C-alpha positions as CSV (number, residue, x, y, z in Angstrom):
1,M,-53.6,5.6,-24.4
2,K,-50.1,4.9,-25.5
3,I,-47.3,5.0,-22.9
4,D,-43.9,6.0,-24.1
5,K,-40.7,5.8,-22.1
6,V,-39.9,9.4,-23.0
7,S,-42.3,11.8,-21.5
8,G,-43.5,14.8,-23.5
9,G,-44.6,13.2,-26.7
10,H,-43.5,11.0,-29.5
11,V,-39.9,10.5,-30.4
12,P,-39.4,9.8,-34.1
13,Q,-37.1,7.0,-35.2
14,T,-34.2,7.9,-37.4
15,A,-32.9,5.8,-40.2
16,L,-29.3,4.7,-40.1
17,Q,-27.6,5.7,-43.4
18,Q,-24.3,4.2,-44.3
19,S,-22.4,6.3,-46.8
20,S,-20.3,3.4,-48.1
21,K,-20.3,-0.4,-47.9
22,Q,-16.5,-0.6,-47.3
23,P,-15.5,-2.8,-44.3
24,L,-14.0,-1.0,-41.4
25,Q,-10.3,-0.9,-41.2
26,T,-8.8,-2.4,-38.0
27,Q,-5.9,-0.7,-36.4
28,S,-2.7,-2.5,-36.9
29,A,-1.8,-4.3,-33.7
30,T,1.6,-3.2,-32.4
31,P,3.6,-6.0,-30.9
32,T,3.7,-5.7,-27.1
33,S,6.8,-6.6,-25.2
34,E,6.8,-8.8,-22.2
35,P,6.1,-7.0,-18.9
36,A,9.3,-6.0,-17.2
37,M,10.1,-7.7,-13.9
38,N,9.8,-5.2,-11.2
39,A,10.7,-5.2,-7.5
40,N,7.2,-6.0,-6.4
41,T,7.1,-9.2,-8.5
42,V,10.5,-10.3,-7.1
43,A,9.4,-9.6,-3.5
44,L,6.1,-11.5,-4.0
45,D,7.9,-14.5,-5.5
46,K,10.3,-14.6,-2.6
47,A,7.5,-14.3,0.0
48,Q,5.5,-17.1,-1.7
49,T,8.6,-19.3,-1.6
50,E,9.2,-18.7,2.1
51,L,5.5,-19.2,2.9
52,A,5.4,-22.5,1.1
53,Q,8.2,-23.7,3.4
54,L,6.3,-23.0,6.6
55,P,4.0,-25.6,8.2
56,D,0.2,-25.1,7.9
57,V,-0.3,-25.2,11.6
58,D,2.0,-24.1,14.4
59,M,1.7,-27.3,16.6
60,A,3.8,-25.7,19.4
61,K,1.2,-23.0,19.8
62,V,-1.6,-25.5,19.6
63,E,0.0,-27.5,22.5
64,Q,0.5,-24.4,24.5
65,V,-3.2,-23.4,24.2
66,R,-4.3,-26.9,25.0
67,A,-2.1,-27.0,28.2
68,M,-3.5,-23.6,29.3
69,L,-7.1,-24.7,28.7
70,A,-6.4,-27.9,30.7
71,K,-4.9,-25.9,33.6
72,G,-7.8,-23.4,33.6
73,E,-5.4,-20.6,32.8
74,L,-7.3,-19.7,29.6
75,N,-11.1,-19.1,29.6
76,L,-13.0,-19.7,26.4
77,D,-15.7,-17.1,25.6
78,S,-18.1,-19.2,23.5
79,K,-20.2,-16.2,22.5
80,A,-17.2,-14.3,21.2
81,L,-16.0,-17.4,19.4
82,S,-19.3,-18.0,17.7
83,Q,-19.5,-14.3,16.7
84,A,-16.0,-14.4,15.2
85,L,-16.8,-17.6,13.3
86,M,-20.0,-16.1,11.9
87,Q,-18.2,-12.9,10.9
88,F,-15.4,-14.9,9.2
89,H,-17.7,-17.2,7.2
90,T,-20.5,-14.9,6.3
91,G,-19.0,-11.4,6.4
92,H,-21.4,-10.2,9.1
93,E,-22.6,-11.1,12.6
């Protein structure tokens, strides 16, 4: 028994016939102009420049959190922290 991908019987193959052996003509490439600068590009460049000038870590905030932890004013929920880390690094809990 022969199993075909198409149900309902045999599908005959058709022969490809080319009417001429001339090479296909390619469309002439029209020169494209440089993309125009728009407001979004300018705003993005400005934001990237300002961001590059900022420090990577806000050390004043780090010292504030350390002091609060040392005084017992800030409790650390290790379960919530571990879930947040897992979600950040794997995309799920």
